[in-house]
C-alpha positions in Angstrom: 79.9 -0.6 148.0 82.0 -1.1 151.1 85.8 -1.8 150.7 87.2 -4.4 152.8 90.1 -6.9 152.8 88.2 -9.5 150.4 86.9 -6.9 147.9 90.3 -5.0 147.9 92.4 -8.1 147.1 94.5 -7.5 144.0 95.8 -10.2 141.6 99.5 -10.3 141.8 100.1 -10.4 138.0 97.1 -8.5 136.5 96.4 -6.3 139.6 92.7 -6.7 139.0 90.6 -6.5 142.1 88.9 -9.7 143.4 85.5 -7.8 143.3 84.2 -7.3 139.9 82.1 -4.4 140.9 85.0 -2.6 142.5 87.1 -3.3 139.4 84.5 -1.8 137.2 84.2 1.3 139.4 88.0 1.7 139.4 88.2 1.2 135.6 85.6 3.9 134.9 87.0 6.4 137.4 90.6 5.9 135.9 89.2 6.4 132.4 87.5 9.7 133.4 90.9 11.0 134.8 92.7 9.8 131.6 90.4 11.6 129.3 92.2 14.9 129.2 95.8 13.4 128.8 94.3 11.1 126.1 92.8 13.8 124.1 96.0 15.8 124.5 98.0 12.9 123.2 95.6 12.5 120.2 96.1 16.2 119.4 99.8 16.1 119.8 100.2 13.0 117.6 98.0 14.5 114.9 100.0 17.7 115.0 103.3 15.7 114.5 101.7 13.7 111.6 100.7 17.1 109.9 104.2 18.6 110.5 105.7 15.6 108.8 103.2 15.9 106.0 104.1 19.6 105.4 107.8 19.0 105.6 107.6 15.9 103.2 109.3 17.8 100.5 112.3 18.5 102.7 112.5 15.1 104.3 112.2 13.1 101.0 113.2 15.6 98.2 114.8 13.1 96.0 112.2 10.3 96.2 108.9 11.6 95.0 107.4 8.1 94.4 108.0 7.1 98.0 106.7 10.5 99.2 103.5 10.0 97.3 102.9 6.7 98.9 103.4 7.8 102.4 100.4 10.1 102.2 98.1 7.0 102.5 99.4 5.8 105.9 99.6 9.2 107.2 96.0 9.9 106.2 95.1 6.6 107.9 96.8 7.8 111.0 95.0 11.0 111.1 91.7 9.3 110.5 92.4 6.9 113.6 93.5 10.0 115.8 90.4 11.9 114.8 88.1 9.0 115.4 89.7 8.3 118.8 89.3 11.9 119.7 85.7 12.0 118.7 85.0 8.7 120.4 86.3 10.0 123.7 83.4 12.4 123.9 80.8 9.6 123.9 79.4 8.3 127.2 80.0 4.6 126.3 83.8 5.5 125.8 84.4 5.3 129.6 83.1 1.8 130.0 85.1 0.7 126.9 88.2 2.9 127.5 90.8 0.2 127.9 89.6 -2.0 125.0 89.2 1.0 122.7 92.7 2.6 123.5 94.3 -0.8 123.1 92.7 -1.3 119.6 93.6 2.2 118.8 97.3 1.9 119.8 97.7 -1.3 117.8 96.0 0.5 114.8 98.5 3.3 115.1 101.3 0.7 115.4 100.2 -0.8 112.1 100.0 2.6 110.5 103.6 3.3 111.7 104.8 0.0 110.1 103.1 1.0 107.0 105.0 4.4 107.0 108.3 2.5 107.9 107.8 0.2 104.9 107.8 3.3 102.6 111.0 4.8 104.2 114.4 4.3 102.5 116.9 2.3 104.5 118.9 5.4 105.7 115.7 7.0 107.1 114.4 3.8 108.5 117.4 3.0 110.6 116.9 6.2 112.7 113.6 7.6 112.1 111.6 4.3 112.1 113.1 3.1 115.4 112.5 6.6 116.9 108.7 6.6 115.9 108.2 3.2 117.3 110.0 4.0 120.6 107.9 7.2 121.0 104.7 5.2 120.3 105.8 2.4 122.9 106.4 5.1 125.5 103.0 6.6 124.8 101.4 3.1 125.3 103.0 2.6 128.7 102.4 6.0 130.1 100.2 8.8 128.6 97.1 6.8 127.5 97.0 5.0 130.9 96.4 1.5 129.9 96.1 -0.9 132.7 99.1 -3.2 133.1 98.2 -6.3 131.2 96.7 -4.2 128.2 99.7 -1.9 128.2 102.0 -5.0 127.9 99.9 -6.4 125.1 100.0 -2.9 123.3 103.8 -2.4 123.8 104.9 -5.9 122.8 102.4 -6.0 120.1 103.9 -2.8 118.6 107.4 -4.3 118.8 106.2 -7.6 117.3 104.6 -5.8 114.3 107.6 -3.6 113.7 110.4 -6.3 114.1 108.2 -8.8 112.3 108.1 -6.4 109.3 111.9 -5.8 109.4 112.6 -9.6 109.7 110.2 -10.6 106.9 111.4 -7.9 104.3 115.0 -7.8 105.3 114.7 -4.0 105.3 117.7 -3.7 107.6 120.9 -5.9 108.1 121.2 -8.4 110.8 123.2 -6.1 113.1 120.7 -3.2 112.7 117.8 -5.7 113.3 119.4 -7.0 116.5 120.0 -3.4 117.7 116.4 -2.4 117.0 115.1 -5.6 118.8 117.3 -5.0 121.8 116.1 -1.3 122.1 112.5 -2.2 121.8 113.1 -5.1 124.3 114.5 -2.7 127.0 111.9 0.0 126.2 109.1 -2.7 126.9 110.8 -4.1 129.9 111.2 -0.6 131.5 107.7 0.3 130.3 106.3 -2.9 132.0 108.0 -1.9 135.3 106.6 1.6 135.1 103.1 0.5 134.0 103.0 -2.1 136.8 104.0 0.4 139.5 101.7 3.2 138.1 98.7 0.7 138.0 99.5 -0.5 141.4 99.9 3.0 142.9 96.6 4.2 141.1 94.8 1.2 142.6 96.1 1.8 146.1 95.2 5.5 145.9 91.7 4.5 144.7 91.3 2.2 147.7 92.6 4.8 150.1 90.2 7.5 148.8 87.3 5.0 148.8 88.0 4.1 152.3 88.4 7.8 153.2 85.1 8.5 151.6 83.4 5.7 153.5 84.9 6.9 156.7 83.7 10.5 155.9 80.2 9.2 155.1 80.2 7.2 158.3 81.2 10.3 160.3 78.6 12.3 158.5 75.9 9.8 159.3 77.1 9.9 163.0 77.0 13.6 163.1 73.6 13.8 161.5 72.3 11.3 164.1 73.4 13.8 166.8 72.7 17.1 165.1 70.3 18.4 162.5 71.9 18.7 159.0 71.8 22.6 159.1 73.3 22.7 162.4 76.0 20.2 161.6 77.1 22.2 158.6 77.3 25.4 160.8 79.2 23.5 163.4 81.8 22.2 161.0 82.4 25.6 159.5 82.7 27.4 162.9 83.7 26.3 166.5 81.6 29.2 168.1 78.5 28.3 170.1 75.4 28.0 168.1 72.2 29.5 169.5 69.1 30.5 167.7 65.8 31.9 168.7 62.4 30.9 167.4 59.1 32.3 168.2 56.9 29.4 166.9 57.9 26.0 168.0 55.8 23.0 169.4 57.8 20.9 171.9 56.8 17.3 172.5 57.5 15.4 175.7 56.7 11.7 176.0 57.2 9.4 179.0 56.5 5.7 179.4 54.1 5.1 182.2 55.2 2.6 184.9 58.7 2.1 183.5 60.3 1.8 186.9 58.3 -1.2 188.0 58.8 -2.7 184.5 62.6 -2.3 184.9 62.5 -4.1 188.2 61.1 -7.4 186.8 62.9 -7.4 183.5 66.6 -8.2 182.7 68.7 -5.4 181.7 69.0 -6.7 178.1 65.2 -7.3 177.7 64.6 -3.8 179.1 67.0 -2.0 176.7 65.6 -4.1 173.9 62.1 -3.0 174.5 63.1 0.6 175.0 65.0 0.6 171.8 62.1 -0.9 170.0 59.8 1.9 171.3 62.1 4.8 170.7 63.0 3.4 167.2 59.3 3.6 166.3 59.2 7.1 167.8 62.4 8.1 165.6 60.5 6.8 162.5 57.5 8.9 163.3 59.6 12.0 163.9 61.2 11.7 160.5 57.9 10.9 158.8 56.2 14.0 160.3 59.3 16.3 160.1 60.0 16.8 163.8 63.5 17.1 165.2 64.4 14.5 167.8 66.1 16.4 170.6 67.1 13.7 173.1 66.0 10.9 175.3 66.4 11.0 179.1 65.9 7.5 180.5 62.4 6.5 179.3 61.5 10.1 178.4 61.5 11.2 174.8 61.8 14.8 173.6 61.2 16.2 170.1 60.3 19.5 168.5 58.4 20.8 165.4 59.6 24.0 163.8 63.3 23.5 164.5 65.8 24.1 163.2 63.9 25.0 160.0 60.7 27.1 160.7 57.4 25.7 159.7 53.9 27.1 159.9 52.2 23.9 160.7 54.4 23.0 163.7 51.6 22.3 166.1 49.6 20.0 163.7 52.9 18.1 162.8 53.7 17.5 166.5 50.0 16.5 167.2 50.0 13.9 164.3 53.2 12.5 165.6 51.8 12.3 169.2 48.8 10.4 167.8 51.2 8.0 166.0 53.2 7.4 169.1 50.0 6.4 171.0 49.3 3.9 168.2 52.8 2.6 168.2 53.0 1.9 171.9 49.5 0.2 171.8 50.6 -2.0 169.1 53.8 -3.0 170.9 51.8 -3.7 174.1 49.5 -6.0 172.2 52.4 -7.9 170.6 54.4 -8.3 173.8 51.7 -8.7 176.4 53.2 -5.9 178.5 51.0 -3.2 180.2 52.6 -0.4 178.2 51.3 3.1 178.1 52.7 6.5 177.1 52.0 9.9 178.5 52.6 12.8 176.1 52.7 16.6 176.6 52.5 19.4 173.9 53.2 23.1 174.2 53.8 25.8 171.7 55.8 28.9 172.1 59.3 30.6 171.6 62.5 28.8 172.4 66.2 29.2 172.3 67.9 26.2 170.6 71.5 25.5 169.7 74.8 23.6 170.5 77.0 24.7 173.5 80.3 23.2 174.7 83.1 21.4 172.8 82.8 17.8 174.2 79.9 15.4 173.9 77.8 18.2 172.4 74.2 17.9 171.4 71.4 20.0 169.9 69.2 21.2 172.8 66.4 23.8 173.7 65.9 26.1 176.5 63.1 28.4 177.7 59.8 28.5 179.5 58.1 26.7 176.6 60.3 23.6 177.1 59.5 23.7 180.9 55.7 24.0 180.1 55.7 21.1 177.5 57.4 19.1 180.3 54.7 20.0 182.8 52.0 19.0 180.2 53.5 15.5 180.1 53.9 15.1 183.8 50.3 16.4 184.5 48.9 14.4 181.6 46.8 11.2 181.4 48.3 7.8 180.4 47.5 6.9 176.9 46.6 10.4 175.9 48.1 13.6 174.5 47.9 16.5 176.9 48.0 20.1 175.3 48.3 23.5 176.6 46.0 26.2 175.7 48.5 27.7 173.3 48.9 24.4 171.4 45.2 23.8 171.4 44.5 27.2 169.8 46.7 26.1 166.8 44.8 22.8 166.4 41.3 24.0 165.9 41.2 22.6 162.3 41.3 18.9 161.9 41.7 17.9 165.4 39.4 16.9 168.2 40.1 18.5 171.5 38.5 18.0 175.0 38.9 20.7 177.7 40.2 19.5 181.0 39.3 22.9 182.6 41.4 24.7 184.9 44.3 22.7 186.1 46.9 23.5 188.8 50.3 23.0 187.1 53.3 22.8 189.1 55.6 25.8 188.8 53.0 27.5 186.4 49.9 28.0 188.5 46.5 27.5 187.1 46.3 26.6 183.3 43.4 25.7 180.9 44.5 22.5 179.3 43.1 20.1 176.6 43.2 16.4 175.7 43.8 15.6 172.0 41.5 12.9 171.0 42.5 10.3 168.4 40.7 10.5 165.1 37.3 8.8 164.8 38.7 6.1 162.6 41.5 5.3 165.0 41.3 2.2 167.1 42.1 4.4 170.2 39.2 6.8 169.7 36.9 5.0 172.1 39.5 5.2 174.8 40.2 8.8 174.1 36.6 9.8 174.0 36.1 8.5 177.6 38.9 10.6 179.1 
């Protein structure tokens, strides 16, 4: 999905994105990033509980009854931590991360209150507050809860702890006020930190999304100019790229009577028609696996066998040429314009690549390119004109008609052929008469 001003708007208090889909993507991405810290926090907390368990004899040497009762909440804490750690390896955990962690933090807070309820007053005054403060810090930072849920978890922990102290009178009024003040400050600072971290994470997420979209847009633009393999080579090196290929079929096409057509049409209508025709040609090139090289005015140039070599380069070019005739005939019938296209094919070796550093393009050079151009210019409107080299590669599955010896400008005498449409093609009758 595209990120814009509307989808990227954040609620001032909750910081949620206005777009629900964007919020969902952000939450899952942040949950994935939080997995390692979350698991590490679960392991560390379980280790602390085990250490307290092992040192229980030294912590409470004189109160065996209390010591015995503390094993139950500690076991509950270990069970919660173990379940949370195991749950983090399930696929559904990413979608439910925020809710699962919030429930887990409140469960741990309840277990801490149970432990505090078993502590003697002397231990509760220091150790109880320390444990709750550490847990509060964990809620606002390590587990990476989003701002609203972090606030709920932090204040919920404080409410459970202070509620227990107030209800049981385990501490005096002065100690209770001190504990409440400390937890209030911890939550206020935690809220500020959580808000800033959540806001920064969301801004970074938006920046990376927009950067990714710009990168994709640049990639698409580059791939509209260059073949994918050439684009990758160009990105990794600034050197000129030039490759030689022995087996390529070059296709040239030219719209017949385009100059008179341009004289009687408005520029907008002319460009619109040319765009429609060339868009059809582009679709055919992609369907038949040809590489579009360039357009020059009303001329269209493509090649089969570049940049990736293929044994069936001539049949692929021939099939595309037949499709081009059909496309132009269909557009002519729909628009009422007297449109026709002249196509030339020639097969042979070429040199292809990218040169220069500005406004670069993928191009081809060599006698094969010149000959293919001559096949087009000496061809017949509404037909595909092939050289002998291409005709030799189209013996199977294609109907050809020899034109005999033809004097070709710059090439001398050549034996050329017309590629006839398939018998089930609507253009067959026309092609058979050529």
